[in-house]
C-alpha positions in Angstrom: 40.3 -3.8 -89.8 40.5 -1.7 -86.7 44.4 -2.2 -86.5 44.7 -1.2 -90.2 42.7 2.0 -89.6 44.7 2.9 -86.5 48.0 2.2 -88.2 47.0 4.3 -91.3 45.8 7.1 -89.1 49.1 7.1 -87.1 51.1 7.0 -90.3 49.3 9.9 -91.9 49.3 11.9 -88.6 53.1 11.3 -88.2 53.9 12.3 -91.8 51.8 15.4 -91.4 53.7 16.4 -88.3 57.1 15.9 -89.8 56.2 17.6 -93.1 56.4 20.9 -91.2 60.1 20.3 -90.4 62.6 21.6 -92.9 65.2 18.8 -93.2 66.9 20.7 -96.0 68.4 23.8 -94.3 69.2 26.7 -96.5 72.9 27.4 -97.5 74.7 30.1 -95.5 77.6 30.5 -97.9 78.0 31.1 -101.7 80.5 31.5 -104.4 80.2 34.2 -107.0 82.1 34.1 -110.3 82.1 36.7 -113.1 83.5 39.8 -114.7 85.0 42.3 -112.3 84.5 40.0 -109.3 87.2 39.2 -106.8 88.2 42.8 -106.1 87.6 44.2 -109.6 89.6 41.5 -111.4 88.9 41.0 -115.1 87.6 37.5 -114.2 87.3 36.5 -110.6 85.4 34.8 -107.8 84.2 35.7 -104.3 83.3 33.5 -101.4 80.7 34.8 -98.9 79.5 33.4 -95.7 76.7 34.6 -93.3 77.9 35.2 -89.8 74.4 36.1 -88.6 71.0 35.9 -90.4 71.7 39.1 -92.3 75.4 40.0 -91.8 78.1 38.4 -94.0 81.7 38.6 -95.0 83.3 37.9 -98.3 86.8 37.5 -99.7 87.7 37.1 -103.4 90.5 37.0 -105.9 90.9 36.7 -109.7 93.0 37.5 -112.7 95.4 40.1 -111.1 93.4 41.3 -108.2 91.8 40.6 -104.8 89.2 42.1 -102.5 87.0 41.8 -99.4 83.7 43.0 -98.2 81.3 43.4 -95.3 77.7 42.6 -96.4 74.2 43.4 -94.9 71.5 41.3 -96.5 67.9 42.7 -96.8 66.4 39.3 -95.9 67.8 36.5 -93.8 69.1 34.5 -96.8 72.3 34.1 -98.8 70.1 34.5 -101.9 68.9 38.0 -101.0 70.3 41.3 -102.3 72.5 43.3 -100.0 74.5 46.4 -99.3 78.2 46.0 -99.1 81.3 47.9 -98.0 83.9 46.7 -100.5 87.7 46.8 -100.8 89.1 46.3 -104.3 92.8 45.9 -105.0 93.4 45.9 -108.7 96.7 44.3 -109.8 99.4 42.5 -107.9 103.1 43.5 -107.7 104.3 45.4 -110.7 100.8 45.1 -112.2 99.2 46.9 -109.3 97.1 49.7 -110.6 94.9 51.0 -107.8 93.0 50.2 -104.7 89.5 51.5 -103.7 87.1 51.3 -100.8 83.4 52.1 -101.0 79.7 51.1 -100.7 77.9 49.0 -103.3 74.5 47.6 -103.9 74.5 43.9 -104.9 71.4 42.5 -106.6 70.9 38.8 -106.4 68.3 37.0 -108.5 66.4 34.0 -107.1 68.5 31.4 -108.9 72.0 32.5 -110.1 72.2 36.0 -111.5 74.0 38.8 -109.6 75.1 42.4 -110.5 76.8 45.1 -108.4 77.0 48.8 -108.6 78.5 51.4 -106.3 81.1 54.0 -105.6 84.8 53.5 -104.8 87.0 56.1 -103.1 90.7 55.9 -104.2 93.1 54.7 -101.5 96.2 54.4 -103.6 97.8 53.8 -107.0 100.6 51.5 -108.1 103.3 51.2 -110.7 100.9 50.1 -113.4 98.7 53.2 -113.1 99.0 55.1 -116.4 101.7 57.8 -116.2 100.7 61.3 -116.8 97.2 60.6 -115.8 95.6 61.8 -112.5 93.7 59.4 -110.4 90.1 60.4 -109.9 89.1 60.5 -106.2 85.7 58.6 -106.8 85.1 55.8 -109.3 82.2 53.6 -110.3 82.4 50.1 -109.0 80.4 47.5 -110.9 80.4 43.7 -111.7 78.2 41.0 -113.1 78.2 37.3 -112.7 76.6 34.2 -111.3 76.3 33.0 -107.7 76.0 29.5 -106.3 74.9 28.8 -102.8 77.0 26.0 -101.2 
């Protein structure tokens, strides 16, 4: 009886000690898909990875566009909202319309939802930019989609 009691005590004590250890580490990367993702593409995807607890980088591409960003998360998690310095290149080759650089705020919900809003400053325009139309120096940057930690 004494051996059973000691064995049970040790088992419970050991389980309690190891229950404090997180064997499932949180993801440090994510993929976002949606509308105007991937550098302002009609439909695109971005890959982000955290370099430190709060600082991350992203690259993306989609239907006729690509982009990149430097991100600062408010919490040390890939699931947190963040501020980003974004580069958007809309179009490729003869379909190149314009490129922009600017700050954005990216909201991330707890599970999958993400939305972005910010300002883009014009860097250049391409052959697909509408003729006879003047490029505005500042534009609204926005996107909506879903993110998946990996």
